[in-house]
N, C-alpha and C positions, 0 to 999 in steps of 0.2 A: 345660743341660737345659731343655726347654720347660716353661713354667709350665702347670699343669693348669687347665683352664677350669672356672669355677663358673657354673652356669646357673640362672636363676630361670624355672621353667616357667610355663605360662599359668595364669591364675586359672580354676579349674574351677567355682567357685560363683557364684551370682547375687547379687553384692554391688551396693549402690547406687552411683550415680555418684561421690558424694563420697568414699566409702570407697576406690573404685578409684583415683581421681585422687590421693588422699593416699598410697596405697600406692606408686604408680609414682613420685611425686615423691620420696618417701623413699628408694626403691631407687636412683633416679638420683643423689641428693645425698649419701647416707649409707653406701653400701656399695661394696665392691671386687668387685662381681659383673662378670663379663666379658660375659655374654649374658643378655638379658631377652626373654621371649616375651610377645607381646600377641595379641589375637584371641580368638575363641570356639570352644571345642572341643566343648561338650556339646549346646547347643540353639540353633538358628538364631533362635528367637523372641526371644532375649535381645539379639541384636546391635544393634538400633536404639537401645537405651538408652545405648550407650557409643560407638558408631562415630564419632559427631560429634566426640568428644574425641581420637580416635586420632592425627590429624596432630600436634596439640600434644604429646601424650604421647611419640610417637615422636621428635619433634624434641628434646624435653628429654632423653630417654634417650641419643640419639646425641650431643648436645652434652656429655653427661657421660662420653663415651667408651665407652658400651655398644654392643655389637652387638645389633641388634633383629631378632627373628624373628617373623613373623606366622604364628601357629598356625591351622590350619583344622579344620573339623568332623571328628570321629572317625566319624560315620555320616552319609553323604549320602543323602537319602531321596526327594527329589522334584525336579521341574524347577526350581523356584525356588532350591533350595539348589545345584543344579548351576550355575545362572546366577551365583549368588553366588561359587561356587568359581572359575568362569572369570574373573570380574572381579578376584578377589584374585590369581589366577595371572598376570594381565597387569600387575600393579603393577610399575613399573620400580624398579630399585635397592633392592629390599627382599627379604631372604631369607625364603622361605616354608617352613613345616613341613607336610609331608604327613602326615595322620593316617588317611585313608581311601585304600585302594589305587587308587580311581578318580582321585585327584589326581596320581598318578605320571605318567600319560600327559600331563596338562596341563603338568607341570613338566619333562618330559623335555628334556634338552639344555641346561638352565640349572642353575647351582648351587642346591641346595636341601637342606633337612634332612628326614630321615625320622623321624617321631615313634614313640613306643613302642606306639601302637595298631596299627601294621602289624607283622605277625608275622614278624619277622626271626629265624628259629629256626636257620638253617643257613648254611653258607658259600656255597651256590649262590644263595640268596635275597639274601644280602649282595652278592655279585658282580653280580647283576642290578641291584640298586638303585644301586650305584656306577656301573654302566655307563649309567644313565639320568641321572646328574648329582648323585647324593647325595654330599655332601662331609662330612656328619656323620650318624650313625645312632644314635638313642636306642633302646636295646634294651628289649624287653618285660620287665616286672617279674618274671615267673615263672621266668626263666632261672637255672639253678644256675651256680656258679663255673666248672665244667668247660666249659659251653657258652660262657660269656663269654670264657674263654681261647681256645677254638677260633676264635671270631669275631674276636677281636683279632689272632690270628695270620694271619687271612685278609683283613684289612681293606684291604690295599694302602695307598692314600693317604688314605683316609677316617678321620675321627675316630670313636671309639666313645664313646658317652655312656651312663651308668647313673644312674638316680634313686637318691638316698641318703637322702631324707627326705620324708615326707608320706604321707597316705593313698593306697592303691594302687587305681586303677580296675580292677575285675574284669570288668565287662560293661557294654555299652550296648545299648539297645533302642529300638524305635519307640514303645514305651509309656512314658508319664510316670508313674513311680511316686509322685512327690511329689503330683501332682494326684490320683491314685487314693487315696492315703492320706487326703486331705482330702475325699473324696467328689465330686471334680470330674472333668470330661472334659479331655483334653489340650488341645483347642481353646479351652476356657474355663478354663484353669488358674489364672488370676488371679496367675500368677507366684509361687505359694506356696513354690516352692523357695527363694526369697529369705529365707524365715523361718528357715532353718537355714544359718548362715553357713559351717559346716564340714561340711555334710551332715546329714541327719536320721538319728539313731541308730536302729538296729533291734535288738531283743532277741529271744532265743528265748522260748518259753513259760515257761522257768525263769528268765527275767529275766537271762540272760547276754548281754552285748554280742556282736553277731554280725556285722552289716554296717552300712553307712551308705548312704543314698539321696540322690542329687543329681539331681533331675529324671529324665532318661532314663538316668542312670548309676548303677551299683551300685559302691560303694567298700568297701574293707576297713574294719572298725571300728578295727583297730590302725593305728598309724602306722609305716610303714617307717622304720627307723633303722639305717643301715649305717656309723656312724662307726668301729666296730671293724674294718671290712673295707676301709677306704679305702686303706691301704698295700698290701694284697693286690691290690686292684683296679688300683692304679697299676702294680704289678709285672706284672700280667696284660696291661697295655697300654691300659687305659681312660684316656682323656685329658680327658674332660668329666664333670662331676658335677652332676646336677640336683637341686634342691630344689623342692618344690611348695608354693605359697602357701596359708597358713591364717591364722586370726585371731590366732595368736601374734604377737609382735613379730618380724616377718620380717627386719627390719634386724639385730636381735641374732642371730637364727638364721643369717642369711647370713654375718655376721662370725665367728661360731663356726666354721662349716664352712670359711670361708676360711683361718682360722688353723690348723685341723686339716689341711687339704690342703697348706698351706705348711710343715707340720711345726713349728708354733709352739705347739701345745697337744696335749692327749691326748684320746683318745676318752672316757675317764671324765669329764673336765671338760666335754666337749660334752654328754654325756647327762645329767649332773647339772644343768647349766645349763638344759637343756630341761625337766627335771622341776621345777625351781624356777619356771620361767615358767608352767607349768600341771601341777600334780602329779597330775592324774588321767589323764595320757597313758599309753596302753598301747603298747609298742613291739613290733615284730616284725622278724625277719630270716630267717625259715624258708626261703623260696624259694632264697636264695643258697646255703644249706647242704643242699639237696635234702631238706628237711623240709617238713611242712605250713606253708603261708605264714604262718599266725598264730603260729607258734612263735617263741620268742626263745632262740637258742642261747647267745649271749654276753651276760651280765649285767654290771653294774658290778663291777669288781675281779676278774673271771674271764676266762680265755681258754681255753675248752674246745677241744680238738683234735678 
């Protein structure tokens, strides 16, 4: 039986150079992750801070036996960003992840990955993306299990990937919410998004956690946590499982999910260990069960039908 792929998604937040370099070094040296994403998904203004380190990072990851995928912007808005996308698309011998539909044309005819920001909601869309060269498709976060099963049945030769841990991107906009929250304009943002390493928490007027803001991106307040559904997802035909980087000990997180996917530990142990790392985490799995996304259907020690 083919081993399920464990994927470390791209860093969505504006971490400083040293934090990022340490993160990728530890992922290379201390985890049994199969695929690691690099690149910038949220804001092109962040790219110059870390691009100079990418060749060394990619080499280290590849030397450690990791497949490296270069993730691209989820929202391409101007000529400069189009030019950046063209430059990335021309990189030889590197797998690219398309996150804006405009990049599909640039990548057509060569193997690539389709990210979860592209709305792969039905079999016809999946068939079109595969015809353009997609060999792995990461499904949108809001799909219920019935849709995942249908897409897995229609996947042909492509891998199907689902995110199982991390805050869920809900929207992306031309407006920078982090800058606005600090009374700044987008062009003079001072990169204040870097002050919130897992996103800036947003509460309702009643002080209930509601969302998180990450520059141009709106994220869920809750952390998606699908350990209880991994076996069902594997049975459905999902072959790759993505975890999204946060300031938790992601080496420990990755190793927990590796053991879970390989059948060496239980979902209860995974969730309890996550809570021990940061006991104020709020988990959600609602989308998968056709419930409001922030709901948690399956709690520790229970398996609701």
